[in-house]
ROROGU-836895 format. One record per residue (C-alpha): residue number from 0; x, y, z. Coordinates in steps of 0.5 Angstrom, whole numbers, plus 500, padded with zeros to 3 digits. Layout:
# residues N
pos:NUM | px:X | py:Y | pz:Z $
...
This chain:
# residues 331
pos:0 | px:640 | py:233 | pz:302 $
pos:1 | px:642 | py:227 | pz:298 $
pos:2 | px:647 | py:222 | pz:298 $
pos:3 | px:648 | py:221 | pz:291 $
pos:4 | px:647 | py:229 | pz:289 $
pos:5 | px:652 | py:232 | pz:294 $
pos:6 | px:658 | py:227 | pz:292 $
pos:7 | px:660 | py:226 | pz:299 $
pos:8 | px:661 | py:221 | pz:304 $
pos:9 | px:656 | py:220 | pz:309 $
pos:10 | px:656 | py:217 | pz:316 $
pos:11 | px:650 | py:214 | pz:320 $
pos:12 | px:650 | py:215 | pz:327 $
pos:13 | px:645 | py:209 | pz:331 $
pos:14 | px:643 | py:213 | pz:337 $
pos:15 | px:638 | py:215 | pz:342 $
pos:16 | px:633 | py:220 | pz:339 $
pos:17 | px:637 | py:226 | pz:337 $
pos:18 | px:632 | py:231 | pz:341 $
pos:19 | px:634 | py:227 | pz:348 $
pos:20 | px:641 | py:228 | pz:347 $
pos:21 | px:645 | py:233 | pz:352 $
pos:22 | px:649 | py:236 | pz:346 $
pos:23 | px:654 | py:239 | pz:352 $
pos:24 | px:655 | py:233 | pz:355 $
pos:25 | px:654 | py:228 | pz:349 $
pos:26 | px:660 | py:224 | pz:346 $
pos:27 | px:656 | py:222 | pz:340 $
pos:28 | px:654 | py:230 | pz:339 $
pos:29 | px:662 | py:231 | pz:339 $
pos:30 | px:663 | py:225 | pz:334 $
pos:31 | px:657 | py:228 | pz:329 $
pos:32 | px:660 | py:235 | pz:329 $
pos:33 | px:667 | py:232 | pz:328 $
pos:34 | px:665 | py:228 | pz:322 $
pos:35 | px:661 | py:234 | pz:319 $
pos:36 | px:667 | py:238 | pz:320 $
pos:37 | px:671 | py:233 | pz:316 $
pos:38 | px:666 | py:234 | pz:310 $
pos:39 | px:662 | py:228 | pz:312 $
pos:40 | px:654 | py:228 | pz:311 $
pos:41 | px:651 | py:226 | pz:318 $
pos:42 | px:645 | py:222 | pz:318 $
pos:43 | px:642 | py:219 | pz:324 $
pos:44 | px:637 | py:213 | pz:327 $
pos:45 | px:635 | py:210 | pz:333 $
pos:46 | px:636 | py:202 | pz:333 $
pos:47 | px:628 | py:201 | pz:332 $
pos:48 | px:629 | py:204 | pz:325 $
pos:49 | px:634 | py:199 | pz:323 $
pos:50 | px:631 | py:193 | pz:318 $
pos:51 | px:633 | py:188 | pz:313 $
pos:52 | px:629 | py:186 | pz:307 $
pos:53 | px:629 | py:179 | pz:304 $
pos:54 | px:631 | py:179 | pz:297 $
pos:55 | px:634 | py:175 | pz:291 $
pos:56 | px:640 | py:174 | pz:291 $
pos:57 | px:641 | py:177 | pz:298 $
pos:58 | px:638 | py:180 | pz:304 $
pos:59 | px:638 | py:188 | pz:304 $
pos:60 | px:639 | py:191 | pz:311 $
pos:61 | px:635 | py:198 | pz:311 $
pos:62 | px:635 | py:204 | pz:315 $
pos:63 | px:629 | py:210 | pz:316 $
pos:64 | px:635 | py:215 | pz:317 $
pos:65 | px:635 | py:223 | pz:317 $
pos:66 | px:640 | py:227 | pz:315 $
pos:67 | px:642 | py:233 | pz:320 $
pos:68 | px:646 | py:239 | pz:320 $
pos:69 | px:649 | py:241 | pz:327 $
pos:70 | px:651 | py:248 | pz:329 $
pos:71 | px:658 | py:249 | pz:332 $
pos:72 | px:658 | py:248 | pz:340 $
pos:73 | px:664 | py:252 | pz:342 $
pos:74 | px:667 | py:252 | pz:350 $
pos:75 | px:667 | py:258 | pz:354 $
pos:76 | px:670 | py:259 | pz:361 $
pos:77 | px:663 | py:258 | pz:364 $
pos:78 | px:662 | py:251 | pz:360 $
pos:79 | px:659 | py:251 | pz:352 $
pos:80 | px:656 | py:256 | pz:348 $
pos:81 | px:650 | py:252 | pz:345 $
pos:82 | px:646 | py:255 | pz:340 $
pos:83 | px:639 | py:254 | pz:339 $
pos:84 | px:637 | py:250 | pz:335 $
pos:85 | px:643 | py:246 | pz:335 $
pos:86 | px:641 | py:242 | pz:330 $
pos:87 | px:637 | py:241 | pz:324 $
pos:88 | px:634 | py:235 | pz:321 $
pos:89 | px:630 | py:233 | pz:314 $
pos:90 | px:625 | py:228 | pz:313 $
pos:91 | px:627 | py:221 | pz:315 $
pos:92 | px:628 | py:216 | pz:308 $
pos:93 | px:629 | py:209 | pz:307 $
pos:94 | px:635 | py:207 | pz:305 $
pos:95 | px:640 | py:201 | pz:304 $
pos:96 | px:645 | py:201 | pz:310 $
pos:97 | px:650 | py:200 | pz:305 $
pos:98 | px:649 | py:207 | pz:303 $
pos:99 | px:653 | py:209 | pz:309 $
pos:100 | px:661 | py:207 | pz:309 $
pos:101 | px:661 | py:208 | pz:316 $
pos:102 | px:656 | py:206 | pz:322 $
pos:103 | px:656 | py:208 | pz:329 $
pos:104 | px:653 | py:204 | pz:334 $
pos:105 | px:652 | py:209 | pz:340 $
pos:106 | px:646 | py:207 | pz:343 $
pos:107 | px:646 | py:208 | pz:350 $
pos:108 | px:646 | py:202 | pz:355 $
pos:109 | px:642 | py:198 | pz:357 $
pos:110 | px:644 | py:192 | pz:353 $
pos:111 | px:638 | py:189 | pz:353 $
pos:112 | px:634 | py:185 | pz:348 $
pos:113 | px:633 | py:191 | pz:343 $
pos:114 | px:640 | py:193 | pz:343 $
pos:115 | px:642 | py:186 | pz:342 $
pos:116 | px:637 | py:185 | pz:336 $
pos:117 | px:640 | py:192 | pz:333 $
pos:118 | px:647 | py:189 | pz:333 $
pos:119 | px:645 | py:183 | pz:329 $
pos:120 | px:642 | py:187 | pz:324 $
pos:121 | px:648 | py:192 | pz:324 $
pos:122 | px:652 | py:185 | pz:323 $
pos:123 | px:648 | py:184 | pz:317 $
pos:124 | px:650 | py:190 | pz:314 $
pos:125 | px:658 | py:189 | pz:316 $
pos:126 | px:658 | py:183 | pz:312 $
pos:127 | px:656 | py:187 | pz:306 $
pos:128 | px:662 | py:191 | pz:307 $
pos:129 | px:659 | py:197 | pz:312 $
pos:130 | px:664 | py:199 | pz:317 $
pos:131 | px:661 | py:198 | pz:324 $
pos:132 | px:664 | py:202 | pz:330 $
pos:133 | px:664 | py:198 | pz:334 $
pos:134 | px:664 | py:191 | pz:331 $
pos:135 | px:657 | py:188 | pz:333 $
pos:136 | px:660 | py:182 | pz:335 $
pos:137 | px:665 | py:185 | pz:340 $
pos:138 | px:659 | py:189 | pz:342 $
pos:139 | px:655 | py:183 | pz:344 $
pos:140 | px:662 | py:179 | pz:347 $
pos:141 | px:665 | py:185 | pz:351 $
pos:142 | px:661 | py:186 | pz:357 $
pos:143 | px:664 | py:192 | pz:361 $
pos:144 | px:666 | py:189 | pz:367 $
pos:145 | px:667 | py:182 | pz:365 $
pos:146 | px:671 | py:184 | pz:359 $
pos:147 | px:676 | py:187 | pz:364 $
pos:148 | px:677 | py:180 | pz:367 $
pos:149 | px:681 | py:178 | pz:361 $
pos:150 | px:687 | py:183 | pz:364 $
pos:151 | px:685 | py:181 | pz:371 $
pos:152 | px:692 | py:182 | pz:373 $
pos:153 | px:691 | py:189 | pz:372 $
pos:154 | px:685 | py:190 | pz:376 $
pos:155 | px:684 | py:190 | pz:384 $
pos:156 | px:682 | py:183 | pz:386 $
pos:157 | px:675 | py:181 | pz:384 $
pos:158 | px:670 | py:176 | pz:384 $
pos:159 | px:664 | py:174 | pz:379 $
pos:160 | px:659 | py:169 | pz:381 $
pos:161 | px:652 | py:168 | pz:384 $
pos:162 | px:653 | py:164 | pz:390 $
pos:163 | px:653 | py:168 | pz:397 $
pos:164 | px:657 | py:164 | pz:401 $
pos:165 | px:663 | py:164 | pz:396 $
pos:166 | px:662 | py:172 | pz:395 $
pos:167 | px:662 | py:173 | pz:402 $
pos:168 | px:668 | py:169 | pz:403 $
pos:169 | px:671 | py:173 | pz:398 $
pos:170 | px:669 | py:179 | pz:402 $
pos:171 | px:671 | py:177 | pz:409 $
pos:172 | px:678 | py:176 | pz:405 $
pos:173 | px:678 | py:183 | pz:403 $
pos:174 | px:674 | py:187 | pz:408 $
pos:175 | px:671 | py:193 | pz:404 $
pos:176 | px:668 | py:191 | pz:398 $
pos:177 | px:664 | py:194 | pz:392 $
pos:178 | px:658 | py:190 | pz:389 $
pos:179 | px:657 | py:192 | pz:382 $
pos:180 | px:651 | py:189 | pz:377 $
pos:181 | px:654 | py:186 | pz:371 $
pos:182 | px:649 | py:190 | pz:367 $
pos:183 | px:649 | py:197 | pz:371 $
pos:184 | px:652 | py:203 | pz:367 $
pos:185 | px:654 | py:210 | pz:370 $
pos:186 | px:655 | py:208 | pz:377 $
pos:187 | px:648 | py:205 | pz:378 $
pos:188 | px:646 | py:200 | pz:383 $
pos:189 | px:654 | py:200 | pz:385 $
pos:190 | px:654 | py:199 | pz:392 $
pos:191 | px:660 | py:199 | pz:397 $
pos:192 | px:660 | py:195 | pz:404 $
pos:193 | px:664 | py:191 | pz:408 $
pos:194 | px:664 | py:183 | pz:410 $
pos:195 | px:662 | py:185 | pz:417 $
pos:196 | px:657 | py:189 | pz:416 $
pos:197 | px:650 | py:188 | pz:419 $
pos:198 | px:646 | py:184 | pz:414 $
pos:199 | px:651 | py:183 | pz:409 $
pos:200 | px:649 | py:176 | pz:406 $
pos:201 | px:642 | py:180 | pz:406 $
pos:202 | px:645 | py:185 | pz:401 $
pos:203 | px:648 | py:179 | pz:397 $
pos:204 | px:641 | py:176 | pz:396 $
pos:205 | px:638 | py:182 | pz:394 $
pos:206 | px:644 | py:184 | pz:388 $
pos:207 | px:644 | py:176 | pz:386 $
pos:208 | px:637 | py:176 | pz:386 $
pos:209 | px:637 | py:170 | pz:391 $
pos:210 | px:643 | py:167 | pz:388 $
pos:211 | px:640 | py:167 | pz:380 $
pos:212 | px:644 | py:173 | pz:378 $
pos:213 | px:652 | py:174 | pz:378 $
pos:214 | px:655 | py:180 | pz:381 $
pos:215 | px:662 | py:183 | pz:381 $
pos:216 | px:665 | py:184 | pz:388 $
pos:217 | px:672 | py:188 | pz:388 $
pos:218 | px:676 | py:189 | pz:394 $
pos:219 | px:675 | py:197 | pz:395 $
pos:220 | px:680 | py:202 | pz:393 $
pos:221 | px:681 | py:208 | pz:398 $
pos:222 | px:684 | py:212 | pz:392 $
pos:223 | px:678 | py:213 | pz:389 $
pos:224 | px:677 | py:218 | pz:393 $
pos:225 | px:682 | py:222 | pz:389 $
pos:226 | px:678 | py:220 | pz:383 $
pos:227 | px:678 | py:215 | pz:377 $
pos:228 | px:681 | py:216 | pz:370 $
pos:229 | px:676 | py:215 | pz:364 $
pos:230 | px:681 | py:214 | pz:358 $
pos:231 | px:679 | py:214 | pz:351 $
pos:232 | px:683 | py:210 | pz:346 $
pos:233 | px:682 | py:210 | pz:339 $
pos:234 | px:684 | py:204 | pz:335 $
pos:235 | px:688 | py:202 | pz:341 $
pos:236 | px:691 | py:209 | pz:342 $
pos:237 | px:690 | py:213 | pz:348 $
pos:238 | px:688 | py:220 | pz:345 $
pos:239 | px:686 | py:224 | pz:352 $
pos:240 | px:683 | py:222 | pz:359 $
pos:241 | px:679 | py:226 | pz:364 $
pos:242 | px:679 | py:225 | pz:372 $
pos:243 | px:672 | py:224 | pz:375 $
pos:244 | px:673 | py:226 | pz:383 $
pos:245 | px:667 | py:223 | pz:387 $
pos:246 | px:662 | py:228 | pz:390 $
pos:247 | px:663 | py:229 | pz:398 $
pos:248 | px:660 | py:223 | pz:401 $
pos:249 | px:660 | py:219 | pz:395 $
pos:250 | px:665 | py:214 | pz:393 $
pos:251 | px:662 | py:213 | pz:386 $
pos:252 | px:666 | py:218 | pz:381 $
pos:253 | px:661 | py:217 | pz:375 $
pos:254 | px:659 | py:224 | pz:372 $
pos:255 | px:652 | py:222 | pz:371 $
pos:256 | px:652 | py:221 | pz:379 $
pos:257 | px:655 | py:228 | pz:381 $
pos:258 | px:663 | py:226 | pz:379 $
pos:259 | px:667 | py:232 | pz:378 $
pos:260 | px:671 | py:232 | pz:371 $
pos:261 | px:678 | py:235 | pz:372 $
pos:262 | px:684 | py:236 | pz:367 $
pos:263 | px:689 | py:230 | pz:368 $
pos:264 | px:695 | py:227 | pz:364 $
pos:265 | px:696 | py:219 | pz:363 $
pos:266 | px:701 | py:216 | pz:368 $
pos:267 | px:707 | py:211 | pz:366 $
pos:268 | px:702 | py:206 | pz:369 $
pos:269 | px:696 | py:208 | pz:365 $
pos:270 | px:700 | py:208 | pz:359 $
pos:271 | px:702 | py:201 | pz:360 $
pos:272 | px:695 | py:199 | pz:361 $
pos:273 | px:693 | py:202 | pz:354 $
pos:274 | px:699 | py:199 | pz:351 $
pos:275 | px:697 | py:192 | pz:354 $
pos:276 | px:690 | py:192 | pz:352 $
pos:277 | px:691 | py:195 | pz:345 $
pos:278 | px:692 | py:189 | pz:340 $
pos:279 | px:686 | py:186 | pz:343 $
pos:280 | px:681 | py:192 | pz:342 $
pos:281 | px:684 | py:193 | pz:335 $
pos:282 | px:683 | py:185 | pz:333 $
pos:283 | px:676 | py:185 | pz:335 $
pos:284 | px:674 | py:192 | pz:331 $
pos:285 | px:674 | py:196 | pz:338 $
pos:286 | px:675 | py:202 | pz:335 $
pos:287 | px:672 | py:207 | pz:340 $
pos:288 | px:673 | py:205 | pz:347 $
pos:289 | px:673 | py:208 | pz:354 $
pos:290 | px:677 | py:205 | pz:360 $
pos:291 | px:676 | py:207 | pz:367 $
pos:292 | px:683 | py:206 | pz:372 $
pos:293 | px:683 | py:208 | pz:379 $
pos:294 | px:690 | py:209 | pz:382 $
pos:295 | px:693 | py:205 | pz:376 $
pos:296 | px:688 | py:199 | pz:377 $
pos:297 | px:684 | py:198 | pz:371 $
pos:298 | px:676 | py:198 | pz:373 $
pos:299 | px:672 | py:197 | pz:367 $
pos:300 | px:672 | py:197 | pz:359 $
pos:301 | px:666 | py:201 | pz:356 $
pos:302 | px:665 | py:199 | pz:349 $
pos:303 | px:658 | py:201 | pz:348 $
pos:304 | px:658 | py:208 | pz:348 $
pos:305 | px:664 | py:211 | pz:352 $
pos:306 | px:663 | py:218 | pz:354 $
pos:307 | px:668 | py:223 | pz:356 $
pos:308 | px:670 | py:227 | pz:350 $
pos:309 | px:667 | py:233 | pz:351 $
pos:310 | px:670 | py:234 | pz:358 $
pos:311 | px:677 | py:232 | pz:355 $
pos:312 | px:676 | py:237 | pz:350 $
pos:313 | px:674 | py:243 | pz:355 $
pos:314 | px:679 | py:241 | pz:360 $
pos:315 | px:685 | py:239 | pz:356 $
pos:316 | px:684 | py:243 | pz:350 $
pos:317 | px:685 | py:237 | pz:346 $
pos:318 | px:681 | py:236 | pz:340 $
pos:319 | px:679 | py:229 | pz:341 $
pos:320 | px:673 | py:228 | pz:336 $
pos:321 | px:677 | py:231 | pz:330 $
pos:322 | px:683 | py:227 | pz:332 $
pos:323 | px:678 | py:221 | pz:332 $
pos:324 | px:675 | py:222 | pz:325 $
pos:325 | px:682 | py:224 | pz:322 $
pos:326 | px:684 | py:216 | pz:324 $
pos:327 | px:677 | py:213 | pz:322 $
pos:328 | px:678 | py:216 | pz:315 $
pos:329 | px:685 | py:215 | pz:314 $
pos:330 | px:684 | py:207 | pz:316 $
């Protein structure tokens, strides 16, 4: 399969190794299938397969990518009908990144040193006309917890810092609180506690690494027991949502820690939140975004590798990945 021989446009997906993906859960697989259905060639690589070669008159961003073909994965009453194998891949080859008009950065967090360098390499391709989704500079700038603070009036009371006395005073004002590491993902490391709990300051010492690492402290929202809502926005427009209900005895609702996905609709307040965020998301090249809302309060803004597409499609009957690709190709 060749970019030139086929005459079709190709999209590149920068992902974790494809064999490690869970095709019935992974939003990247849903998006790749939608690209294929739209007549696009689908190529994949990992961040480690990005490179740049200095040349005259300009540098040349490169990628060791491989073309893949994906089987259709259809929803059933019990879940998904998963073919085996669910994808086929040809041998990887070196190509200029500019061979791909559109490149998706869909590597899962953590946003570590390797991730950040990958965004810099993709930014070099962006300067040569490649559309990178989401924009590399914005991937670096929008921490999923700190980014939401741009709209702190839509959030539960929050404080970010590393000074234990400052954090403890905030917690005393609100009682039940949630501690969130800024670099966490999928609910990892999120702790619920109380300002009066024995050892609370020792807990703050732990999560701040002895006052050297900032952490987010938020007032606990009891309504999270009914679930938090993942809303997927494409170019600022909400296309679908899934409610995630915590498992019994748990307050974290993330699917990765046992949250139960449930069909849902957007409330008027949630639509107002989306409308308020949309101009900034559009201006900063954040094409595909997932926001989390608890009881009408904004919680997080995920711009790295938002999940939830499979759940929205199966529970809501919405062809969200196809709608996403339609909007992308019409831009």
